[in-house]
C-alpha positions in Angstrom: 111.7 101.2 67.0 110.5 98.1 68.9 111.5 97.9 72.5 112.2 94.3 73.7 112.1 93.9 77.4 113.8 91.3 79.6 110.5 89.7 80.3 109.9 89.3 76.5 113.4 87.6 76.0 112.8 85.4 78.9 109.4 84.3 77.7 110.8 83.6 74.2 113.6 81.6 75.6 111.4 79.5 77.9 109.2 78.6 74.8 112.2 77.4 72.9 113.7 75.5 75.9 111.9 72.1 75.5 112.7 71.9 71.8 116.4 72.7 72.4 116.7 70.1 75.2 115.1 67.4 72.9 117.5 68.2 70.1 120.5 68.1 72.5 119.5 64.8 74.0 118.1 62.7 71.2 118.9 63.9 67.7 121.9 62.1 66.3 121.6 63.9 63.0 122.2 67.3 64.6 125.7 68.5 63.9 128.1 69.3 66.7 128.1 73.0 65.6 124.4 73.1 66.0 124.5 71.5 69.3 127.0 74.1 70.4 124.6 76.9 69.4 121.7 75.3 71.2 123.9 74.9 74.4 124.7 78.6 74.1 121.0 79.5 73.9 120.4 77.3 77.0 123.2 79.2 78.7 121.4 82.5 77.9 118.2 81.1 79.6 119.8 80.0 82.8 122.5 82.7 83.3 122.4 85.8 81.2 118.6 86.5 81.2 118.4 86.3 85.0 121.3 88.7 85.2 119.6 91.1 82.9 116.4 90.9 84.9 118.3 91.7 88.1 119.9 94.7 86.4 116.5 96.0 85.2 115.0 95.5 88.7 117.8 97.5 90.3 117.3 100.3 87.7 113.6 100.4 88.7 114.7 100.9 92.4 117.0 103.8 91.8 115.6 107.2 92.9 114.8 109.4 90.0 113.0 112.7 89.5 109.8 112.5 87.5 110.1 115.1 84.8 106.7 116.8 84.9 106.2 116.9 88.7 109.7 117.1 90.0 108.8 114.4 92.6 111.5 112.0 93.6 110.4 108.4 92.9 110.4 106.0 94.7 112.2 107.8 97.5 109.9 110.9 97.7 107.6 109.5 100.3 107.3 111.8 103.4 105.5 110.2 106.4 104.7 113.7 107.7 102.3 114.4 104.8 100.4 111.1 104.8 96.7 111.4 104.2 93.9 109.7 102.3 91.8 110.4 99.3 88.8 108.7 97.9 87.1 108.8 94.5 86.8 107.3 91.1 89.8 106.4 89.0 90.3 108.1 85.6 93.4 108.5 83.3 94.8 105.1 84.2 98.3 104.8 82.8 100.7 101.8 82.9 104.1 103.0 81.5 107.0 100.9 80.3 109.2 102.5 83.0 108.3 104.3 86.2 105.3 104.0 88.4 101.8 102.9 87.4 99.6 106.0 87.9 96.1 107.3 87.7 94.0 110.2 88.8 91.4 110.3 91.6 88.9 113.1 91.9 88.3 113.7 95.6 85.8 116.4 96.2 87.0 119.6 94.6 90.6 118.2 94.2 92.2 115.8 91.8 95.3 113.8 92.8 97.7 111.9 90.6 98.3 108.6 92.4 101.9 107.3 91.9 101.8 103.6 92.8 104.6 101.1 92.0 106.6 99.5 89.2 104.4 97.7 86.6 105.7 94.2 87.5 104.8 94.7 91.2 101.4 96.0 90.3 100.8 93.0 88.2 102.1 90.6 90.7 99.7 91.9 93.3 96.9 91.0 90.9 95.5 94.6 91.0 92.4 95.2 88.9 91.7 98.9 88.5 90.2 100.6 85.5 88.6 104.0 84.7 85.6 104.4 86.9 86.7 102.1 89.7 86.0 103.6 93.3 89.3 103.5 95.4 90.5 104.9 98.7 94.2 105.8 98.7 96.4 106.4 101.6 99.8 107.9 100.9 102.2 110.8 101.0 100.7 114.0 99.6 102.7 116.7 97.7 102.4 119.5 95.3 104.4 119.1 92.1 106.2 121.8 90.4 103.6 121.6 87.6 101.1 122.9 90.1 99.2 119.6 90.4 98.5 117.5 93.5 100.1 114.1 93.9 100.0 111.2 96.3 102.5 108.5 96.6 100.5 105.4 97.4 101.2 103.4 100.5 98.0 101.4 100.4 95.0 101.3 98.0 91.6 99.9 98.8 89.6 98.9 95.8 86.2 99.5 97.2 83.9 97.6 95.0 85.8 94.3 95.8 87.2 95.3 99.2 90.7 94.3 98.0 93.5 96.0 99.9 96.9 96.4 98.1 99.8 97.5 100.3 102.9 99.0 98.6 105.0 100.5 101.4 105.5 99.9 105.1 104.6 102.4 107.8 107.7 104.5 107.2 107.1 104.5 103.4 109.8 102.0 102.4 108.7 100.3 99.1 108.0 96.6 99.4 109.3 95.9 95.8 112.9 96.9 96.7 115.4 94.3 97.0 114.8 90.6 96.2 111.6 89.8 94.3 111.4 86.5 96.2 111.1 88.5 99.5 108.5 90.8 98.1 106.5 87.9 96.8 106.2 86.6 100.2 105.0 90.0 101.5 102.3 90.9 99.0 100.5 87.5 99.0 99.1 88.7 102.3 99.7 92.4 102.4 100.9 93.5 105.8 101.1 90.0 107.3 104.8 90.2 108.2 104.7 93.9 109.4 102.6 96.1 111.6 99.4 96.6 109.6 98.0 100.0 108.5 94.4 98.9 109.1 92.0 96.2 108.1 92.4 93.0 106.1 91.9 92.1 102.5 88.2 92.1 101.8 87.5 94.4 104.8 86.1 97.9 104.6 88.4 99.5 107.2 91.7 98.8 105.6 93.2 102.2 105.7 95.3 103.5 108.6 95.1 106.7 110.5 97.0 108.8 108.0 97.0 112.6 108.4 94.6 114.5 106.1 
């Protein structure tokens, strides 16, 4: 079964929009019935699709329990367990729903990093692949599957020095609420709140989280 997302519907509708507007305005040979159909499609573009997108965003914000680990996401962040891990990325996974995740081998321990919804990850312009060296600050926990997890608060991509901030100092996700507000936040991570450390492009971007 093929899954069609709101983003797919919106993209298809936007590709059709110029042609529909042209037909509605300038084609005398188009029947009134055809024009009514085109007008209905335009209605979908400007009203129904944004509503579906809002509903999808709200669904992504609801707290759920991740099936394997038993960790609450996105609300399972505990400021009392904040620490840092550093190592190479492997097992990068970008699901249709739920958080982007990957594993980081840090010394003798391997952590599964739980990041953010896919759309927010993409909006940040994050470029991570297997083998990329990263430093992650976040809330550490032990899943019911016996594996170690860290809910990301900030990630530094060490080869480029890029710093990506996902939560404020209390662990509240920046992607919650209006996308317009979060867009203003993540263009310059941490610029509108107390920063956890250095700036984008710097080497000291992580805060003083507990180990």
